[in-house]
DOTI-65565 format. One record per residue (C-alpha): residue number from 1; x negated, z, y. Coordinates in nm, 2 decimals. Layout:
% residues N
r i=NUM xx=X zz=Z yy=Y .
...
//
This chain:
% residues 95
r i=1 xx=-20.47 zz=21.66 yy=8.20 .
r i=2 xx=-20.11 zz=21.76 yy=8.12 .
r i=3 xx=-20.21 zz=22.12 yy=8.08 .
r i=4 xx=-20.37 zz=22.12 yy=8.42 .
r i=5 xx=-20.06 zz=21.97 yy=8.58 .
r i=6 xx=-19.84 zz=22.22 yy=8.40 .
r i=7 xx=-20.06 zz=22.50 yy=8.53 .
r i=8 xx=-20.02 zz=22.36 yy=8.88 .
r i=9 xx=-19.65 zz=22.39 yy=8.85 .
r i=10 xx=-19.65 zz=22.73 yy=8.69 .
r i=11 xx=-19.88 zz=22.87 yy=8.96 .
r i=12 xx=-19.66 zz=22.72 yy=9.23 .
r i=13 xx=-19.36 zz=22.89 yy=9.07 .
r i=14 xx=-19.55 zz=23.21 yy=9.08 .
r i=15 xx=-19.58 zz=23.17 yy=9.46 .
r i=16 xx=-19.94 zz=23.05 yy=9.50 .
r i=17 xx=-20.02 zz=22.81 yy=9.78 .
r i=18 xx=-20.18 zz=22.47 yy=9.72 .
r i=19 xx=-20.52 zz=22.60 yy=9.84 .
r i=20 xx=-20.53 zz=22.88 yy=9.59 .
r i=21 xx=-20.40 zz=22.66 yy=9.31 .
r i=22 xx=-20.66 zz=22.40 yy=9.39 .
r i=23 xx=-20.94 zz=22.66 yy=9.34 .
r i=24 xx=-20.77 zz=22.78 yy=9.02 .
r i=25 xx=-20.74 zz=22.44 yy=8.86 .
r i=26 xx=-21.06 zz=22.28 yy=9.01 .
r i=27 xx=-20.89 zz=22.01 yy=9.21 .
r i=28 xx=-20.86 zz=21.92 yy=9.57 .
r i=29 xx=-20.56 zz=22.06 yy=9.77 .
r i=30 xx=-20.42 zz=21.71 yy=9.82 .
r i=31 xx=-20.42 zz=21.65 yy=9.45 .
r i=32 xx=-20.23 zz=21.97 yy=9.39 .
r i=33 xx=-19.98 zz=21.87 yy=9.67 .
r i=34 xx=-19.93 zz=21.53 yy=9.50 .
r i=35 xx=-19.83 zz=21.69 yy=9.17 .
r i=36 xx=-19.61 zz=21.95 yy=9.34 .
r i=37 xx=-19.43 zz=21.67 yy=9.52 .
r i=38 xx=-19.38 zz=21.47 yy=9.20 .
r i=39 xx=-19.24 zz=21.78 yy=9.03 .
r i=40 xx=-19.01 zz=21.84 yy=9.33 .
r i=41 xx=-18.89 zz=21.48 yy=9.32 .
r i=42 xx=-18.81 zz=21.52 yy=8.95 .
r i=43 xx=-18.65 zz=21.86 yy=8.99 .
r i=44 xx=-18.28 zz=21.75 yy=9.00 .
r i=45 xx=-18.32 zz=21.53 yy=8.70 .
r i=46 xx=-18.49 zz=21.81 yy=8.50 .
r i=47 xx=-18.21 zz=22.05 yy=8.59 .
r i=48 xx=-17.96 zz=21.80 yy=8.48 .
r i=49 xx=-18.14 zz=21.76 yy=8.15 .
r i=50 xx=-18.14 zz=22.14 yy=8.11 .
r i=51 xx=-17.76 zz=22.16 yy=8.16 .
r i=52 xx=-17.64 zz=21.84 yy=7.99 .
r i=53 xx=-17.91 zz=21.74 yy=7.74 .
r i=54 xx=-18.12 zz=22.05 yy=7.67 .
r i=55 xx=-18.28 zz=21.88 yy=7.36 .
r i=56 xx=-18.42 zz=21.61 yy=7.60 .
r i=57 xx=-18.56 zz=21.86 yy=7.85 .
r i=58 xx=-18.91 zz=21.89 yy=7.70 .
r i=59 xx=-18.93 zz=21.51 yy=7.68 .
r i=60 xx=-18.83 zz=21.49 yy=8.05 .
r i=61 xx=-19.09 zz=21.75 yy=8.14 .
r i=62 xx=-19.36 zz=21.57 yy=7.95 .
r i=63 xx=-19.27 zz=21.24 yy=8.11 .
r i=64 xx=-19.29 zz=21.40 yy=8.45 .
r i=65 xx=-19.63 zz=21.55 yy=8.38 .
r i=66 xx=-19.77 zz=21.24 yy=8.22 .
r i=67 xx=-19.66 zz=20.99 yy=8.49 .
r i=68 xx=-19.95 zz=20.85 yy=8.68 .
r i=69 xx=-19.73 zz=20.69 yy=8.94 .
r i=70 xx=-19.38 zz=20.80 yy=9.06 .
r i=71 xx=-19.22 zz=20.48 yy=8.93 .
r i=72 xx=-19.33 zz=20.57 yy=8.58 .
r i=73 xx=-19.09 zz=20.86 yy=8.58 .
r i=74 xx=-18.79 zz=20.63 yy=8.52 .
r i=75 xx=-18.93 zz=20.48 yy=8.20 .
r i=76 xx=-18.70 zz=20.58 yy=7.91 .
r i=77 xx=-18.81 zz=20.71 yy=7.57 .
r i=78 xx=-19.17 zz=20.81 yy=7.65 .
r i=79 xx=-19.28 zz=21.06 yy=7.39 .
r i=80 xx=-19.61 zz=21.24 yy=7.43 .
r i=81 xx=-19.80 zz=21.53 yy=7.29 .
r i=82 xx=-19.80 zz=21.84 yy=7.50 .
r i=83 xx=-19.99 zz=22.17 yy=7.52 .
r i=84 xx=-19.86 zz=22.51 yy=7.45 .
r i=85 xx=-19.88 zz=22.57 yy=7.83 .
r i=86 xx=-19.61 zz=22.31 yy=7.88 .
r i=87 xx=-19.37 zz=22.51 yy=7.67 .
r i=88 xx=-19.35 zz=22.77 yy=7.94 .
r i=89 xx=-19.21 zz=22.53 yy=8.20 .
r i=90 xx=-18.84 zz=22.51 yy=8.08 .
r i=91 xx=-18.82 zz=22.89 yy=8.12 .
r i=92 xx=-18.95 zz=22.86 yy=8.48 .
r i=93 xx=-18.68 zz=22.60 yy=8.55 .
r i=94 xx=-18.41 zz=22.84 yy=8.43 .
r i=95 xx=-18.49 zz=23.09 yy=8.70 .
//
């Protein structure tokens, strides 16, 4: 599930539209839009982590991708396993 969400974000960074991403990850366009909005809503906090607390960036990215509801994004100290695909996201943030 996290790998699929990470792929949505990476494809969006590459310029793909929701319709194309939906086909690629086998989801509905609305589901892709939901995860892109959640990522957008977390963007400022993720950039802050990158600048001020780079060691916590991966944890913040994992938290964003694991959250089932937007209010879950504010829960502190949530540690989760992540896929190798997730490791690419911090580089995309730096662009």
